[in-house]
N, C-alpha and C positions, 0 to 999 in steps of 0.2 A: 505494499500500497505507500504511495506517494503522496504527503501532504493531504490524507484522508482520504485518497481516492483510490480507488479498487484499481489492482494491474493484472493480467493475467500470468504471473507467475505461477499462482497454485495450480491453472490449468498444465502449465508446461510442468511439475513437476509431478502431474497425473501422467503426462503425454509419456514422458522417460522413465518410469516407473520400470519396467521392462532393463532398462539399463545396469540396475541395482541388483536385481532379482540374477539377470545373466553374468554378471563378475561375480557376486557369491559362486552361483553356483560352477561356476569355471575354478573357483579357488579349492573351491570344496572336492573337484573331479580330479583336478593336481595333486590334493591330500595337503595342500599347503601347510594348514593348520597342526597336523599331523606333524608335520616335518619342524614344526617351530616349538612343540610340547616341550614344558619346564623351561619356559627364559630363554631357548634359542635365539639367535639371532641370523639374518639373512641379508647378503646387499643385493644390490641389483646384481654386480659384477660380478656375483657368483653365483647366478638362478639357474643359468645355463646348463652348471656341471648339474645341478642339484634338481633343476627343473625342466631341463632340454628349452628354455624361453629365450632366446635373446634379447637383446640388453634394452630395445625399444619396446617392447611387450612388456618385459618383465618392469619397466618404472613404471609403464602407464598401469599395470595390476596393483603392483602394491603402492600406488599410490590410491588409487582407486578404494582400494581396499580399507586402507589408513583413511579415507575418509568418511566410508560406512561404520566406521568404528569398531573392525575387525582386525588391522592391526595399526601397533602405533611406534612410532619412530625409537628410534634405539640406538643414538649416534650415528654410525653411516649404513646404516643396516635396519632391517625390522620386524618387530616381534608379535608374538601373540596379543590381542587388547586381552583384560581380564575377560570380557564377555566369551571373547572364541576360543580362549582356554579351556573354557569351564565346559563351554558345548561342543565345540568344534573339533578335539582331539578326539580319536576314535580309540576305542577302550574306556571313556571315563562315562559314571554311571550314566550320565545326564544327555549322552552324545546325541546330537541335533540334525546331521550330517543325511541320515537316513531321508528324511522328507524331503529333505535340499534336494536331495538323487531323485528321488521319486516324480515330488513335481520339474524336476527340470525336466525327464527322461519320458516320464508318462502323461502328464497335463499339460505342459505348455505351449507344444503345438495347438493341441485339438482347440486350446483355450484362443489362438486366432480366429478361429470359425465359431466364435461364443454368439455371432448375430444368427448366424442359422440355427443354433439352438435356440433363440428366443423364438425365432418362427414357427417351427418345428417341435417344440417342446418334446425334443428326443436327446439323451445323451447323445457323446462324440467318444466319448472312447471304448467304449463297445459297443455291437449290434445286438437291437435288443431280440432281434429275430433269431439271435444264434442260442440268447439264454445263458450264454458265456459270460459273466460280468467280472469287476476285478474281487467281489467276494464271494462266487465260483468256480472260477477258472483253477484250474492245475498247472498249468503251465507253472514250469519251478523258479524261471528269471522271472515272471511279472511277479512269482509270489513272493518271491526273495524281497523282489523291490519292495513291494507294498506294505506285507507285516515288518519290514525294518523302518519304513514307512511311517507306520501307524506304534511302532513301539517307541521310535522317536519323539512321538509329539507327546505320547501316552504318557512315559515312564515321569516326567515332570510334573505333567500336570495329574496326578497321581499321587507327588507330593504334596502339592497344592491343597489337592481334595481332603488327603489327611488332616495336613493341618490348621483347618475350617470344619471337617465334621471328628465328633468325638464316635469313634468305635469300639471303643475298649469294651463299654458294654455288651456287646456281642461278640457270637463266637463262631458263628461261620456266614462264609459272604459267597454268590452265587452270582459271577461277571457272566450276564447275557451276551454271547457274541463276541467275548474275551482275548479270542486275537491270538496273538504270542505273549498273553501273561503278566505285561504292564502293570498293570492294576493289585492285582493280586499279589506280586511281586514286590512293589512299593508299600502295600497297606500292611501286607502281614510282617515286611520287615519292622514295620511302626508299631505293629501292635501284638506283642507277642502272644496274645489269647487267641486269637483271628487264625484261623484258618478256611478255606477259598477252595469252590470247584469253575473251572472256566468250560464253561458250556459254548462251543463251536463247529462246525464243519469237521469232518476225521478228519483231513490233509490239516485245517488248519492247527488244530488239537496236538496233531504231532511236532508241528512246529513250539508249541507252547510249552512240551514235553521239555525239548533242550532247553528253552531261556527257563524255566523251572529249577531244571538239574541244574544248570549251570549258577543258578543265584544259590543253591545249594536252601532249596524248600522244598524239595520233592516229597519229605514228609507231612507239609504243612497245606502243599496244593495240588491238587489236581484236575483233569480234564477230563470230560464228556462230554463225546459224540452227540451233535444234535443238532437241529433246525429249531430255530426259535420261531422262525414264519409258520412251519407246516407243521409242527409236535404239538398234536392236542394240548400239553399241558409242558409245562417247564419241571423241571428235577426240583422236589420236597426236601426240607431236612438243614433249610439255612433261614438265618433270624435277617440278614440283609440282602439286598437283590439291586444290584448296578447295570444301569445303562445310560456308558460311557461314552458319548461321539455313536449312538445307535440310533435311536430317534428321526436324528436329521436327514438320515438315508429315505427315510419312508413317507406314505400319505398318512394322511391325520388318521382313516380306520384303519390304517394297519395300526398306527401306533396307538389307539383304543383299544384293539383288540390284543395287545401285546401286555397295555397293562390290566386289564383285566386280569390276563394268565400268571402276571406276576402278583396281583391280591392273591388269585386261588392258592398258588406256590406258598406264599410267607404263611406262619403262623400270626396268631396275635402276637399284637407287639413289634409283629416285624417292622422295618424298617425298605421301603425303595428309594434309592439315588438315582436322579436322573442329573449328569454331567453334559455341557453342553456349552456352545456359545448360544449363550442367549440375547435373544433380541428385546430391544427394548417394546415394551408397551404400544407404543406411539407408531411402531416399523419405520421410523428415522437412522436406527446404529442400533448398536454401536458397529462401527466400519468390519472389524473382524467378524463379524457374527451376518452382517448383511453379505459381506462378498462370499463368506463360506457356503452362505443360500444360491450365490451364481456357481460355486463351482457344482455345488448338487445339482443344479441345471445341466452342465457338463459332462456329470459324472453319475447322476443315477435315473432310474424314469420318475420317479416321485417325490423325492427328498426337498428338503427345505428347510430352512433356521426357523424354529416357532422361540415365543416369547416365555418367559419363564409364567405369565399370564395365562398363557392357555396350558401349557404343561397344569399347571395349578385344578386349571377346570376340568381336564381330563382325569388327574389324579383325583379329587375330589367324584366324578361320574363314575369311576374306578368303585369307588368307595373308602380308599384312604383320607385322613384327617388330619391334622395338626398339619395341615402345607404349610412349608416354607420356603425358603428360600437366602442361601447363603452365596457369599458372593468370594472369588480369589483374582488373582492374575497368573492364565499358564496360556500357552499356546496351544493346547486342545478345546479349552472351555474357559467363561468369565467366572463359572459358578454352576451351582448344582442346587435342583431342586428336589426336596424331602417329603415324602409324606409315612406315614406310618397307619397301620393297619389295624384298626380299635380289637 
């Protein structure tokens, strides 16, 4: 804004948003941040030996990454920023690179055709006629990329949820559509009295079993194959039921049906948790939730993001009481809506 007048600079920021993402994705593809782990520095002159990059591209990449808060200057070279050191070094507990790689390889190009999705109301990352979606595919490369992305997003989100919702009084959690087990791994690590079950498709459960074993929690976290959409009922024997980043994939009718199954599966006093990027009630934002809704247009048949008011209405209709919303800041959710079975 100049002297109180509007300028188009915010529009330019929107236009060039993909520059930031593709710079970020290229650095992750080069594994730049893992190479700089532990405070190591790298100069532009050394980039050709270390990364195979000539001087000009290396200078441009390092400068851009520094401008994005991913690198910081250290003498003649660059080192990881605290953000990159925490979340972009392979092997760290909350490594986020899987999500970056998935979006770069799987959704970036389909998003170029988002106008087509708006006109046709059809996903762009898969063909509904084949019925092979990102959820049902057994393609090993796609499976590995997708579920690593989900794990990257979920593991820190689970930490934020665990810091915001007291699960100490509960003993057994059912993670519906739990993928590779990030939520149970994080939550069981935080609450010693909690055990868990991951409910997902058989080939996904195989992946979760490996993650659970690697976390040393095989004695407290089990997997059970199933399809929460088509199975007549959800497994019983749990006093907490978690729906994390699940309901945004489906339409309202499907979600209401799933919440009815959740109610039936829980005992009296049981807790249901809906963890999502929640829209504001007036549907003007926040941007992460609204744009995730656009991504659901690209990637699903009926998915969209919903407000906590909508979730609360559906929970009440299913029979849950004491419905409330808790807020937190995480990549996969900005809050959770909780309901108790009376």
